C-alpha positions as CSV (number, residue, x, y, z in Angstrom):
1,M,107.8,110.0,153.3
2,A,104.5,110.7,152.1
3,E,103.8,113.6,154.6
4,K,106.7,115.1,153.2
5,A,105.6,114.9,149.6
6,L,102.6,116.4,150.0
7,G,104.2,119.5,151.9
8,K,106.2,119.5,148.8
9,A,103.2,119.8,146.7
10,I,101.6,122.2,148.8
11,G,104.7,124.6,148.9
12,G,107.4,123.4,147.1
13,G,110.2,121.0,146.6
14,G,114.4,121.0,147.3
15,P,116.6,121.4,150.1
16,S,115.1,124.3,151.7
17,G,111.4,124.0,151.2
18,A,110.2,123.1,154.8
19,S,111.5,126.8,156.0
20,R,110.6,128.6,152.5
21,I,106.4,126.5,153.5
22,G,107.4,127.1,157.0
23,G,107.6,130.6,156.2
24,A,105.3,131.5,153.5
25,S,102.9,130.0,155.4
26,S,103.5,131.6,158.6
27,I,103.5,135.4,156.4
28,G,100.3,134.0,155.2
29,A,99.1,132.8,158.3
30,K,99.2,136.4,159.7
31,L,98.0,138.4,157.3
32,A,94.9,136.4,156.9
33,K,94.0,136.7,160.3
34,F,94.3,140.1,160.1
35,R,92.4,140.2,157.4
36,E,89.3,138.0,159.5
37,L,90.0,140.0,162.2
38,G,89.5,143.3,159.9
39,L,86.3,141.6,158.9
40,L,85.0,141.1,162.1
41,L,85.5,144.5,163.3
42,F,84.0,145.9,160.0
43,I,80.8,143.4,161.0
44,V,80.6,144.8,164.7
45,L,80.9,148.6,163.2
46,L,78.3,147.8,160.4
47,S,75.8,146.2,162.9
48,A,76.3,149.5,165.7
49,A,75.8,151.5,162.5
50,V,72.5,150.1,161.4
51,Q,71.8,149.9,165.0
52,L,71.6,153.8,165.6
53,R,69.3,154.2,162.6
54,N,67.2,150.9,163.5
55,P,67.0,149.8,166.9
56,S,65.1,146.4,165.7
57,F,68.1,145.6,164.3
58,L,70.3,143.6,167.1
59,T,66.4,142.5,169.2
60,L,66.7,139.0,169.1
61,E,63.7,138.2,166.5
62,N,65.7,139.9,164.1
63,I,69.0,138.2,165.3
64,N,67.6,135.7,165.0
65,D,65.9,135.5,161.5
66,L,69.0,136.9,160.6
67,I,71.4,133.8,161.7
68,T,68.6,131.5,160.2
69,N,68.4,132.9,157.0
70,T,72.0,132.9,156.9
71,A,72.2,129.0,157.8
72,I,71.7,128.2,154.4
73,L,74.1,130.4,152.8
74,S,76.7,129.2,155.1
75,I,76.4,125.7,154.7
76,L,76.3,126.0,150.7
77,A,79.6,127.9,151.4
78,V,81.2,125.0,153.3
79,G,81.0,123.3,149.8
80,M,82.0,125.8,147.5
81,M,85.5,126.4,149.4
82,L,86.2,123.2,148.9
83,V,85.9,123.8,145.0
84,I,87.3,127.0,145.0
85,V,90.2,125.9,146.5
86,T,90.7,123.6,144.2
87,R,90.7,126.6,141.5
88,G,87.1,125.4,140.4
89,I,83.8,126.5,140.4
90,D,80.1,125.8,140.4
91,L,77.3,127.6,139.0
92,S,74.7,124.6,139.0
93,I,74.0,124.8,142.8
94,G,71.3,127.0,143.0
95,A,69.8,124.5,140.4
96,T,70.8,121.1,142.1
97,L,69.0,123.1,145.3
98,A,65.5,123.8,143.1
99,L,65.6,120.2,141.7
100,S,66.3,118.5,144.8
101,G,63.9,120.5,147.0
102,M,61.3,119.7,144.2
103,I,61.7,115.7,144.6
104,S,61.5,116.5,148.4
105,A,58.1,118.2,147.9
106,L,56.7,116.1,145.5
107,A,57.7,112.7,148.1
108,V,56.2,114.4,151.0
109,K,53.5,115.4,149.0
110,A,52.4,112.0,147.8
111,V,53.6,110.1,151.1
112,P,52.6,112.7,154.3
113,D,54.1,110.1,156.8
114,L,57.6,110.0,155.2
115,H,59.7,110.4,158.2
116,P,61.9,114.3,157.8
117,L,65.3,111.8,158.0
118,L,64.3,109.8,155.1
119,T,63.3,112.9,153.6
120,L,66.5,114.8,154.0
121,L,68.7,111.5,153.2
122,L,66.5,111.7,149.7
123,G,67.5,115.3,149.0
124,T,70.9,114.5,149.9
125,L,71.2,111.9,147.7
126,V,69.6,113.6,144.6
127,G,72.4,116.3,145.0
128,V,75.1,113.8,145.4
129,V,73.8,112.3,141.9
130,C,74.0,115.8,141.0
131,G,77.4,116.5,142.2
132,I,78.8,112.9,140.5
133,V,77.8,113.9,137.4
134,I,79.3,116.8,137.3
135,G,82.8,115.6,139.0
136,F,82.8,112.9,136.4
137,L,82.8,115.6,133.9
138,I,85.5,118.2,135.2
139,A,87.5,114.9,136.7
140,K,87.8,112.3,133.5
141,M,85.9,114.1,130.6
142,G,88.4,117.2,131.2
143,V,85.6,119.6,130.9
144,L,86.4,123.2,132.2
145,P,84.6,123.7,135.6
146,I,82.6,126.8,134.4
147,I,81.5,125.3,131.2
148,A,80.3,121.9,133.0
149,T,78.8,123.6,135.5
150,L,77.1,126.2,133.7
151,G,75.5,123.5,130.9
152,L,74.0,121.0,133.8
153,M,72.7,124.1,136.1
154,N,70.0,124.5,132.6
155,V,69.6,120.5,132.9
156,F,68.8,120.4,136.3
157,R,66.5,123.8,136.2
158,G,65.3,121.8,133.3
159,L,64.5,118.8,135.4
160,T,63.2,120.9,137.8
161,F,60.3,121.6,135.7
162,T,59.8,118.3,133.9
163,V,59.5,116.3,137.2
164,S,56.8,119.4,138.6
165,G,55.1,119.8,135.5
166,G,55.7,123.5,135.7
167,K,53.6,123.6,138.8
168,W,54.5,124.8,142.5
169,V,53.9,122.4,145.6
170,S,52.5,125.0,148.3
171,A,52.4,125.4,151.7
172,H,49.2,123.5,152.5
173,Q,50.6,120.2,150.2
174,M,53.4,119.8,152.8
175,P,53.2,118.1,156.0
176,E,54.0,120.0,159.5
177,S,56.6,117.5,159.9
178,F,58.1,118.2,156.8
179,K,57.7,122.3,157.6
180,G,59.3,121.5,161.1
181,I,62.8,120.2,159.7
182,A,63.7,123.7,159.5
183,T,61.7,125.2,161.2
184,G,61.4,123.4,164.4
185,S,64.0,123.5,167.5
186,V,65.8,120.8,169.7
187,L,66.2,122.4,173.1
188,G,65.4,125.6,172.2
189,L,68.0,125.7,169.5
190,N,66.3,126.3,165.8
191,T,67.2,122.9,164.0
192,L,68.2,124.8,160.4
193,I,70.9,126.1,162.9
194,M,71.8,123.0,164.5
195,I,72.8,121.2,161.5
196,A,74.6,124.5,160.1
197,V,76.6,124.3,163.3
198,L,77.1,120.4,162.7
199,I,78.4,120.5,158.9
200,Y,80.6,123.8,159.9
201,I,82.3,120.9,163.1
202,V,82.3,118.1,160.7
203,F,84.2,119.9,157.7
204,Y,86.5,121.8,160.3
205,Y,88.0,118.5,160.7
206,F,87.6,116.9,157.6
207,I,89.5,119.9,156.4
208,N,92.1,120.5,159.2
209,H,93.0,117.0,160.4
210,T,92.3,114.4,157.5
211,R,94.9,113.6,154.9
212,T,92.2,113.8,152.3
213,G,91.8,117.4,153.3
214,R,95.1,118.4,153.0
215,Q,95.2,117.0,149.8
216,I,92.6,119.3,148.1
217,Y,94.6,122.3,149.2
218,A,97.5,120.8,147.7
219,V,95.9,120.4,144.6
220,G,94.5,123.7,144.5
221,S,98.0,125.0,145.5
222,N,99.8,123.3,142.8
223,P,98.1,120.4,140.9
224,E,101.1,119.6,138.8
225,S,103.0,118.9,142.1
226,A,100.3,117.3,143.8
227,K,100.0,114.6,140.6
228,I,103.8,114.2,141.1
229,S,103.7,113.5,144.7
230,G,101.3,110.7,144.2
231,I,97.7,112.8,144.9
232,H,95.4,111.3,142.4
233,N,94.0,115.0,141.6
234,D,91.1,113.2,139.4
235,R,89.6,111.7,142.6
236,I,90.5,114.9,144.5
237,L,88.0,117.0,141.8
238,W,85.6,114.2,141.9
239,L,85.1,114.2,145.7
240,V,84.8,118.0,146.0
241,Y,82.6,118.1,143.6
242,T,80.2,115.3,144.9
243,I,80.5,117.4,148.7
244,M,79.1,120.2,146.4
245,G,76.2,118.7,145.3
246,A,75.2,116.7,148.7
247,L,75.4,119.9,150.4
248,S,72.9,121.7,147.9
249,G,71.2,118.3,148.1
250,L,70.9,119.1,151.8
251,A,70.2,122.6,151.6
252,G,67.4,122.2,149.0
253,V,65.0,120.4,151.5
254,L,65.7,122.7,154.0
255,W,65.4,125.8,151.8
256,V,61.8,124.5,150.7
257,S,61.0,123.0,154.3
258,K,62.1,126.6,155.6
259,F,59.3,128.6,153.0
260,A,57.2,125.9,152.3
261,S,56.9,126.4,148.8
262,A,58.8,124.6,146.3
263,Q,59.1,126.0,143.1
264,G,61.2,125.4,139.5
265,D,62.6,128.9,139.7
266,T,63.7,128.1,143.2
267,A,67.2,129.9,144.2
268,M,68.1,131.3,141.1
269,G,71.2,133.0,141.1
270,Y,72.0,132.3,144.5
271,E,75.1,130.4,143.5
272,L,76.2,134.0,143.1
273,S,75.6,134.5,146.6
274,V,77.8,131.8,147.5
275,I,80.7,132.4,145.6
276,A,80.2,136.1,147.3
277,A,80.3,134.7,150.7
278,C,83.2,132.8,149.9
279,V,85.4,136.2,148.4
280,L,84.1,137.9,151.5
281,G,85.5,135.4,153.8
282,G,89.2,135.3,152.0
283,V,89.1,132.4,149.6
284,S,91.2,133.0,146.9
285,I,89.7,132.7,143.5
286,A,93.2,131.1,142.7
287,G,92.9,128.3,144.3
288,G,94.9,126.8,147.6
289,S,93.7,129.1,149.9
290,G,90.7,129.3,152.4
291,K,89.3,129.1,155.9
292,I,86.5,128.0,157.8
293,S,86.2,130.7,160.0
294,G,86.5,133.0,157.3
295,I,84.0,131.9,155.3
296,I,81.8,132.0,158.4
297,L,82.3,135.7,158.9
298,G,81.8,136.2,155.4
299,S,78.7,134.8,155.3
300,V,77.2,136.5,158.3
301,L,78.4,139.8,156.4
302,L,76.2,139.0,153.4
303,G,73.9,138.0,155.3
304,I,73.6,141.4,157.3
305,L,73.8,143.2,154.5
306,N,71.1,141.5,153.2
307,N,68.9,142.1,156.7
308,A,70.1,145.4,157.4
309,L,69.8,146.8,154.3
310,P,66.2,147.2,154.0
311,L,65.6,148.0,157.6
312,I,67.8,151.5,156.9
313,D,65.8,152.1,153.7
314,V,68.3,151.7,151.5
315,S,67.1,151.7,147.8
316,P,67.3,148.3,146.2
317,F,69.5,149.2,143.5
318,W,71.8,151.2,146.0
319,Q,71.9,147.4,147.5
320,M,72.9,145.7,145.1
321,A,75.8,148.4,144.0
322,I,76.9,148.4,148.2
323,Q,77.1,144.5,148.3
324,G,79.2,144.8,144.8
325,S,81.2,147.6,146.2
326,I,82.3,145.5,149.3
327,I,83.2,142.2,147.6
328,L,85.1,144.3,144.8
329,V,87.0,145.6,148.1
330,A,87.3,141.9,149.6
331,V,88.9,140.7,145.9
332,I,91.5,143.5,146.3
333,I,92.1,142.5,149.4
334,N,92.4,139.0,148.7
335,A,95.0,140.0,145.9
336,L,97.0,141.9,148.0
337,V,97.6,139.1,150.2
338,K,98.5,136.6,147.7
339,R,100.7,138.9,145.8
340,G,102.5,139.4,149.3
341,V,102.6,135.9,149.9
342,D,103.8,135.2,146.6
343,R,106.5,137.6,147.3
344,N,107.7,136.4,150.1
345,H,108.1,132.7,149.0
346,L,109.9,134.4,145.9
347,L,112.4,136.2,148.3
348,R,113.0,133.0,150.0
349,R,113.4,130.8,147.5
350,R,116.3,133.2,146.1
351,I,118.0,132.9,149.3
């Protein structure tokens, strides 16, 4: 009975609800698969074109730089996908990242022997606290996500400057063990990449094989039906923003470790890049739709654009225009896919 109720929340009830869900989801799955294959093909063609212009693009060194630079973006995209799936948005992740990174940097500056795992835990806990506060405002107080996260973005950014006294924590003030968190390697694989891969594996299982993961999509697909079917929407929203905060806190430690610098304006505006990666990966702004495989491709494409355009001497102004145009095309494609699924669903209801 619980599974049937959850199915109704996702696709609607009624005698023919199961067939409608199956038909709509199958069409949606085919369109999503086509979109992902198209995105993968575009990545391949773009890489080939850039390689023809600059042979250094596909060298092992540059590919390693591209992947490591994209790893933090892809970690944050996982949390942002869950937020957007529930019809929300989080504009505070850059500020949360900066705050957790600064607190972690100050901690290792004061205690150089602090174990890297404890440092990662500290930064993640800072992010969790930030996420809990945001989730409380949205889930319990009913504040709109864009308003809550915009306001707390400034609060967290101000706290970052306050705890640091407006000063930087530079590379020579950080122990090598801390800088090695993101730059070291295990079995020849960069630790930053390993952390990103582990996060993707965990969240792939969470989204696809747990009841809570399905409930997140139910809340995003139809909040009212989800509530009627017994899902606690407020708990799901609180959980989602807490997860986003935790990943932002973790990303803050990784960011400061990688770049060996903690500043008050770290990751300023980075939330827009994360949202762009999700949109490129097919996550619907309208909620209820998004896949791990899609955001991986979206993050990789954005990483390639950031890496490749300077290599082929594209003006910084044109870089922004090109990235914006590609994102706009992705939004249009997402809208067309959603319209196709909705039209198919409506036709099946009439039948």
